[in-house]
VOGU-873404 format. One record per residue (C-alpha): z, y, x; residue in one letter. Coordinates in steps of 0.25 Angstrom, whole numbers, plus 5000, padded with zeros to 4 digits. Layout:
# residues N
ZYXA
...
This chain:
# residues 320
491849805166X
491449825151X
491849955144X
492949955134X
492549935120X
492750075112X
494050085105X
493250115092X
492549975093X
493849915095X
494449985082X
493149945074X
493449795078X
494849805075X
494649875061X
493549775057X
494449655061X
495649715053X
494749745041X
494249605041X
495649565039X
495749655027X
496349785032X
495649915028X
496249995039X
495550125034X
496550225039X
496950145051X
495450115054X
495150275054X
496450295064X
495950185073X
494550235074X
495050375077X
495950305088X
494750235094X
493950365095X
495050425102X
495150315112X
493750305114X
493650445119X
494750425130X
494450395144X
494850285148X
494950215134X
495750095139X
496750035138X
497250085124X
498650135126X
499850175117X
499750315124X
498250325119X
498650275105X
499850375104X
498950485109X
497950465097X
499050445087X
499650585091X
498150645089X
498350655073X
497250745067X
498250805057X
499150855067X
500350795061X
500950765074X
502050675070X
502550535076X
502350475062X
500950515062X
500750465075X
501450335072X
500550315060X
499250345068X
499750245079X
499950135069X
498550075067X
498350085082X
499449975085X
498749855078X
497449905084X
498049905098X
498549765096X
497049725092X
496549795104X
497449725113X
496649585112X
495449655118X
496149755127X
497549695131X
498049825138X
497949895124X
499449945121X
500049935107X
500850065104X
502250045099X
502450065084X
503550165087X
502750255097X
502950375089X
504350345084X
504850265072X
503650225062X
503550285049X
504150195038X
503550165024X
504150265014X
505050205003X
504350214990X
504850264976X
505250144968X
505050174954X
506050144944X
505650074932X
505850194923X
504950274932X
503750174930X
503950174915X
503950324915X
502750334925X
501850244915X
502350314903X
501950454909X
500650394913X
500350344899X
500650484894X
499550544902X
498450614895X
497550574887X
498550514878X
498050374875X
496950384886X
496450304897X
497150394908X
498650374904X
498350224902X
497750214916X
498850284923X
499950214916X
499350074919X
498950104933X
500350144937X
500950034929X
500049934936X
500449984950X
501949974947X
501849834940X
500849774950X
501249854963X
499749894966X
499349994975X
498750114969X
497350084974X
497449944970X
497649984955X
496650094955X
495549994961X
495749884950X
494549854943X
494449814929X
494049674933X
495349664942X
496249674930X
496349534923X
497249554911X
497049404906X
497649354919X
498649474921X
498149504935X
497449614943X
496649594955X
496849694966X
495549694975X
495349724990X
496449824991X
497349855003X
497049765015X
495849705007X
496649614999X
496449574984X
497549514975X
497749474961X
498949514955X
499649454942X
500249564933X
501449574924X
501149554909X
501549694906X
500649754917X
499449664911X
499749724897X
499749864903X
498449844910X
497849784897X
498349904889X
497650004899X
496349924899X
496249934884X
496450084885X
495450094896X
494450004889X
494450094876X
494050214885X
493050154895X
491950044896X
492549944906X
491849854916X
492549754926X
492249834938X
492849964933X
494150004938X
495349964930X
496050104930X
495050214927X
494950344921X
494450394908X
493050404915X
493150254919X
493350294934X
494350224943X
495750304944X
495750374958X
497050374966X
497150524968X
496950534952X
498050424950X
499050494960X
498850624953X
499250564940X
500350494946X
500950624952X
500850694939X
501650584932X
502650584943X
502850724943X
502950714927X
504050604929X
504850674940X
505250554947X
506350564958X
505650504971X
506450394977X
505450354988X
505150425002X
503750474998X
503550614992X
503550554978X
503450434970X
502050374972X
501050284964X
501250184975X
502650174973X
502350094960X
501849984969X
503249994977X
503949994963X
503249854960X
503649794973X
505149834973X
505249794958X
504649664961X
505649634973X
506749684964X
506449594953X
506349474962X
507649504968X
508349514955X
507649384951X
508149314963X
506749294969X
506649264984X
506049394989X
505549345002X
504849234994X
504249334984X
503849444994X
502549374998X
502149374983X
502449524982X
501749564995X
500449484990X
500549544976X
500649694982X
499549664992X
500349695004X
499749645017X
501049625024X
502249565017X
503149665025X
502549775016X
503249705004X
504549685012X
504549825014X
505049855000X
506349785003X
506749885013X
506050015009X
506450024995X
507950054991X
507849954979X
507649834988X
508549875000X
509649794994X
508749674994X
508249695008X
509749705012X
510149585005X
508949505012X
509449565026X
510849515023X
510349375020X
509549375033X
510749435041X
511649325036X
510649215039X
510549275053X
512049265054X
512049125050X
510949085060X
511749155071X
513049085068X
């Protein structure tokens, strides 16, 4: 009888297969390798049971000892266990609710239009007056709000990715290793053009340089950008309407999605027909991530209730 294949080898094969499909799996990959090392030190190592996975999940090195932590540690093990079953049929797949209710995505702070206006105006007032720094931050935050980009996507834009003649930007190899080309509103194109003129007065430009740069010509870093945003947020004194500790840059992306859905609703657009376009534009790997806005954001709860009421009425007719 041949010896069982080490769990670390199984995990390496699983990660390689998933990454070929475009999933980066950086943090889940580390967790799975930690789990594999844990399993390979046990005797006997097979079959893989929910009890073993639960035991590993409870061994949080940060000693947080909370069911939410355990549930999050267990999460990447479930798809791996389903994968492993094709080779080892007695593998158990732990129930998602093993440690109680799963933690839900927290509701974001949805910016009001006047908050966006105030944010950009305050960014433009950063020192030095008329310099590259205020232009870069005002344009960066404005682009995230108007195109729904992830912060990392905006910061990784190269000069060649911004085509102001066509009015598009190309977001390359971002989350889930996908690229997409996004058309922009004319007002966003004009804002990018104004920033580019300011930047080009201060720096010599090449096609492969970052689009958003510091006065030294280096790409803006996420920590640096977050520090500036926190400074502006404190200066503006916003009242937090989300479930996170404070309004975040990422909430500008949520603002874009909610604003787009609200506009479609006001215009009488079929939301279900338009949702795929919005999901593609935002780079969501699952359309369910886009539908989440209908139930997670108070501004769209009425729309979700209306959709459910239509569904319920249809069901009643079908059952009659």
